[in-house]
C-alpha positions as CSV (number, residue, x, y, z in Angstrom):
1,M,124.5,92.5,143.7
2,K,126.9,91.7,141.0
3,P,127.1,94.4,138.3
4,L,125.8,93.6,134.9
5,T,128.4,93.7,131.8
6,I,127.9,93.5,128.4
7,K,130.5,91.4,126.0
8,D,132.1,93.7,123.3
9,A,130.9,96.7,124.8
10,E,132.6,99.2,122.3
11,V,131.1,97.3,119.2
12,V,127.5,97.3,121.1
13,V,127.8,101.1,121.6
14,L,128.6,101.8,118.0
15,G,125.6,99.7,117.0
16,L,123.1,101.0,119.3
17,Q,124.3,104.6,118.1
18,D,123.7,103.5,114.6
19,E,120.2,102.3,115.5
20,I,119.4,105.4,117.2
21,R,120.3,107.7,114.0
22,R,118.4,105.2,111.7
23,S,114.9,106.8,111.7
24,E,113.7,110.3,112.6
25,E,111.5,109.1,115.7
26,S,114.7,107.7,117.3
27,R,116.7,110.7,117.0
28,Y,114.0,112.8,118.5
29,D,113.9,110.5,121.6
30,H,117.6,110.8,121.6
31,R,117.5,114.5,121.8
32,L,114.8,114.3,124.7
33,H,117.3,112.3,126.7
34,G,119.9,114.8,126.4
35,V,118.0,117.6,127.3
36,L,116.4,115.5,130.2
37,L,119.9,114.8,131.7
38,V,120.8,118.4,131.5
39,A,117.5,119.4,133.0
40,Q,118.5,117.3,136.0
41,G,121.8,118.8,136.8
42,M,124.2,117.2,134.4
43,S,126.7,119.7,132.3
44,C,126.6,119.1,128.5
45,R,130.0,117.7,128.3
46,R,128.9,114.9,130.7
47,V,125.9,114.2,128.8
48,S,127.6,114.4,125.4
49,Q,130.2,111.7,126.8
50,L,126.8,109.4,127.7
51,L,125.4,109.8,124.5
52,G,128.1,109.7,122.3
53,D,127.5,113.2,120.7
54,A,129.7,116.3,120.6
55,P,129.2,118.8,123.6
56,R,128.3,121.7,121.3
57,T,125.4,119.3,119.6
58,V,124.0,118.7,123.2
59,A,124.1,122.6,123.7
60,Y,122.3,123.4,120.6
61,W,119.4,120.7,121.5
62,V,119.1,122.7,124.8
63,R,118.8,126.2,123.3
64,R,116.6,125.1,120.8
65,F,114.5,123.5,123.5
66,E,114.4,126.8,125.4
67,R,113.3,128.6,122.5
68,D,111.1,126.5,120.6
69,G,110.0,123.8,123.2
70,L,109.4,120.0,122.2
71,T,109.1,121.5,118.6
72,G,112.8,122.6,118.6
73,L,113.8,119.1,118.9
74,T,112.1,117.7,116.0
75,E,113.7,117.2,112.4
76,Q,114.1,120.4,110.6
77,E,114.4,121.2,107.0
78,R,117.8,120.8,105.9
79,P,118.9,123.4,103.2
80,G,121.9,121.9,101.9
81,R,123.7,123.0,98.9
82,P,121.6,124.7,96.2
83,R,121.6,122.9,92.5
84,R,123.6,124.3,90.2
85,L,121.4,123.3,87.4
86,G,117.5,123.6,87.2
87,E,115.0,121.1,85.5
88,K,115.0,122.9,82.2
89,Q,118.7,122.6,82.1
90,L,118.7,118.7,82.8
91,Q,116.0,118.4,80.1
92,A,118.4,120.1,77.8
93,I,121.4,118.0,78.8
94,D,119.4,114.8,78.2
95,R,118.3,115.9,74.8
96,A,122.0,117.1,74.0
97,L,123.3,113.5,75.2
98,R,121.3,111.8,72.5
99,G,123.1,113.8,69.8
100,S,126.7,114.1,69.0
101,P,129.3,116.4,70.9
102,E,130.3,117.7,67.5
103,D,126.8,119.3,67.3
104,F,128.0,121.6,70.0
105,G,131.1,122.4,68.6
106,L,132.9,120.0,70.9
107,S,135.7,117.4,69.8
108,G,135.0,113.7,69.7
109,N,132.0,111.8,68.7
110,L,131.2,110.2,71.9
111,W,130.0,111.7,75.3
112,D,131.8,111.2,78.5
113,G,132.4,113.1,81.9
114,K,134.8,115.5,80.5
115,T,132.9,116.1,77.3
116,L,129.6,116.7,79.3
117,S,131.5,119.2,81.6
118,A,132.8,121.1,78.7
119,Y,129.1,121.2,77.2
120,V,127.8,122.6,80.6
121,K,130.5,125.3,81.1
122,S,129.9,126.5,77.4
123,Q,126.0,126.6,77.6
124,W,125.5,128.0,81.1
125,D,128.8,128.8,82.5
126,V,128.7,126.3,85.2
127,T,131.6,124.3,86.4
128,L,131.0,120.6,87.2
129,G,133.6,118.1,87.8
130,T,134.2,115.1,85.9
131,R,132.9,112.7,88.7
132,Q,129.6,115.1,89.2
133,C,129.0,114.5,85.2
134,Q,129.3,110.8,85.7
135,R,126.7,111.0,88.3
136,L,124.5,113.1,86.1
137,F,124.7,110.3,83.6
138,R,123.3,107.8,86.2
139,Q,120.8,110.3,87.2
140,L,119.4,110.5,83.6
141,G,119.1,107.1,83.3
142,F,122.3,106.3,81.1
143,R,124.3,103.1,81.6
144,L,127.9,102.5,80.6
145,R,128.6,99.8,78.3
146,K,131.5,98.8,75.9
147,P,130.3,98.0,72.4
148,R,131.2,94.4,71.0
149,S,132.3,94.2,67.5
150,L,130.0,92.7,64.7
151,I,131.1,92.0,60.9
152,A,128.1,92.3,58.7
153,H,127.2,88.9,56.9
154,A,127.5,88.6,53.1
155,D,124.9,89.5,50.8
156,P,122.8,86.3,49.6
157,D,121.8,87.9,46.3
158,K,125.7,88.2,45.6
159,Q,126.6,84.8,46.8
160,A,124.6,83.4,43.8
161,R,127.1,84.7,41.5
162,V,129.7,82.0,42.8
163,K,128.0,79.5,40.6
164,K,129.0,81.3,37.7
165,L,132.6,81.4,39.0
166,R,132.7,77.9,39.5
167,R,131.6,77.0,35.7
168,L,134.7,79.4,34.8
169,A,137.0,77.3,37.2
170,R,136.3,74.2,35.6
171,S,137.0,75.6,32.0
172,E,140.4,74.3,30.5
173,G,140.9,77.5,28.5
174,V,140.8,79.9,31.4
175,D,143.0,81.1,34.0
176,L,140.9,82.2,36.9
177,W,142.4,84.7,39.3
178,A,140.8,86.0,42.3
179,M,142.3,89.7,42.9
180,D,141.8,91.9,45.8
181,E,143.9,94.1,47.9
182,V,144.5,94.5,51.6
183,D,145.8,96.7,54.4
184,F,147.4,95.5,57.3
185,Q,146.4,98.1,59.9
186,Q,146.7,99.3,63.4
187,H,143.1,99.0,64.9
188,G,142.0,101.5,67.4
189,T,140.4,100.1,70.9
190,R,136.7,100.2,72.1
191,C,136.1,102.1,75.0
192,R,133.0,102.2,77.6
193,M,130.2,104.8,76.6
194,W,127.1,106.0,78.2
195,I,123.9,104.6,76.9
196,P,120.4,106.3,77.1
197,P,118.0,103.7,79.2
198,E,115.7,103.4,75.8
199,S,118.7,102.0,73.7
200,A,119.9,98.6,73.6
201,D,123.7,97.9,74.0
202,P,125.9,99.3,71.5
203,V,127.6,97.7,68.5
204,L,130.9,99.6,67.2
205,L,131.4,98.9,63.4
206,Y,135.1,99.2,63.5
207,H,137.1,100.8,60.5
208,P,141.2,101.1,61.3
209,T,142.4,104.6,60.5
210,R,145.9,104.3,61.6
211,R,149.1,103.4,59.7
212,S,149.1,100.5,57.1
213,V,150.8,98.4,55.0
214,G,149.2,97.5,51.7
215,Y,149.3,95.0,49.1
216,F,147.9,94.1,45.7
217,G,147.4,90.3,45.3
218,A,145.9,87.6,43.3
219,V,145.6,83.9,43.6
220,R,145.3,81.5,40.5
221,L,142.0,79.2,41.5
222,R,143.5,76.1,39.5
223,D,146.7,75.7,41.1
224,G,146.9,78.2,43.9
225,K,149.9,80.3,42.6
226,L,150.0,83.8,44.5
227,V,151.0,87.0,42.8
228,Y,151.4,90.1,44.9
229,R,152.8,93.7,44.8
230,R,153.5,95.7,47.8
231,E,151.9,99.2,47.6
232,T,153.3,102.3,49.2
233,D,151.1,104.5,47.7
234,R,147.4,104.8,47.8
235,F,145.1,102.2,46.3
236,N,144.0,104.0,43.0
237,A,143.5,103.5,39.3
238,E,147.4,103.8,38.4
239,T,148.5,101.4,41.2
240,C,145.9,98.8,40.3
241,F,147.0,99.3,36.5
242,A,150.7,98.2,37.5
243,F,149.5,95.4,39.5
244,L,147.3,94.1,36.5
245,R,150.3,94.4,34.0
246,Q,152.5,92.4,36.5
247,L,149.6,90.0,36.9
248,W,149.1,89.6,32.8
249,A,152.9,89.0,32.5
250,V,152.7,86.0,34.5
251,S,149.5,84.5,33.4
252,S,150.0,85.1,29.7
253,R,152.6,82.2,29.8
254,S,149.9,79.6,30.1
255,G,148.3,80.7,26.7
256,R,144.8,80.7,28.3
257,R,142.4,83.5,28.5
258,V,142.9,85.4,31.7
259,V,139.9,86.2,34.1
260,V,140.1,88.0,37.2
261,I,137.6,88.0,39.9
262,A,137.5,91.4,41.3
263,D,135.1,93.6,43.7
264,N,133.2,96.8,42.7
265,A,135.8,99.3,43.6
266,R,135.9,101.9,41.1
267,Y,139.9,101.8,40.4
268,H,139.3,97.8,39.5
269,H,137.3,99.0,36.4
270,A,138.9,102.2,35.4
271,A,139.3,102.7,31.8
272,L,142.6,102.9,32.2
273,H,143.1,99.1,32.4
274,N,142.0,98.8,28.5
275,G,145.6,99.0,28.1
276,V,146.5,95.8,29.8
277,P,147.9,94.0,28.0
278,P,149.3,96.0,25.1
279,A,147.5,96.5,22.0
280,G,146.9,93.5,19.8
281,L,146.8,90.6,22.5
282,P,144.2,89.1,24.3
283,K,143.0,91.3,27.1
284,V,142.0,90.7,30.8
285,A,138.7,89.9,31.4
286,F,137.1,91.0,34.7
287,C,134.3,89.1,36.5
288,D,132.6,91.5,38.9
289,F,131.9,89.8,42.4
290,S,131.1,92.6,45.0
291,P,131.4,91.3,48.7
292,P,129.5,92.8,51.4
293,P,130.5,96.6,52.1
294,R,133.4,97.0,54.4
295,P,132.6,97.9,58.0
296,T,132.7,101.5,58.7
297,L,132.9,103.6,62.0
298,G,129.5,104.0,63.8
299,T,128.0,104.4,67.2
300,E,124.5,103.7,68.6
301,A,124.6,106.1,71.5
302,P,127.0,108.7,73.4
303,R,129.3,108.6,76.0
């Protein structure tokens, strides 16, 4: 009789071995077959070659069968490595992650693997690696997200003041200037953070905090003339006063009343500006126009 063969035998053997290991019942039958072959006179080494297991594994099955019978071939409890953190400690970590690392004397305002590792070390003297802490985030239901930038919309009530400004702009006896200051700043980067399961995806309201180049500037609305002054110092009443003197010197040549549109920054309305222009000449009038507040740095959830 012609012997039967199986195509791609090596691949098939691996697949069959994976199928044997797939369930507890098939593993039990596999051990039975190994002990049966040893009982029929085969050596543990020969049986291990046939079944694809180590010789010591087959010998271990035989010893368990000799000691406990068929019960010795069933699945046993696998103790594994004991957990380093108990249930109460995990609950404490879950509460802590909904706050800020600064509440526990740690640096930074977002949680990440390194920060959580430092927190666990400081609280319970338990050392966890960064990867372990990242798995712990997911175990507690957190997800990793990068916040999207969002700039606040203008206040509708303050937008109504634009109508008053349009009337001034149409007046022939008024020089209407729009004044503000600007920082050209180097922005930071957004990073991914760990978000609790009950929170929505975060929005990071950004506020640049790095080096900058500042300018005071004003635009005359009737003809678009620009007056500006580079500010190497901080924006305050004194630097604003210096720019207003420069602005008045330019605008006074037209012989019109000077009206400046400014926001509600305190140094725009300081008492020091009563000296612009010099005493005895028409003063600069301010028209308060306050835009929405500038974005500030904030987070919705920990990293």
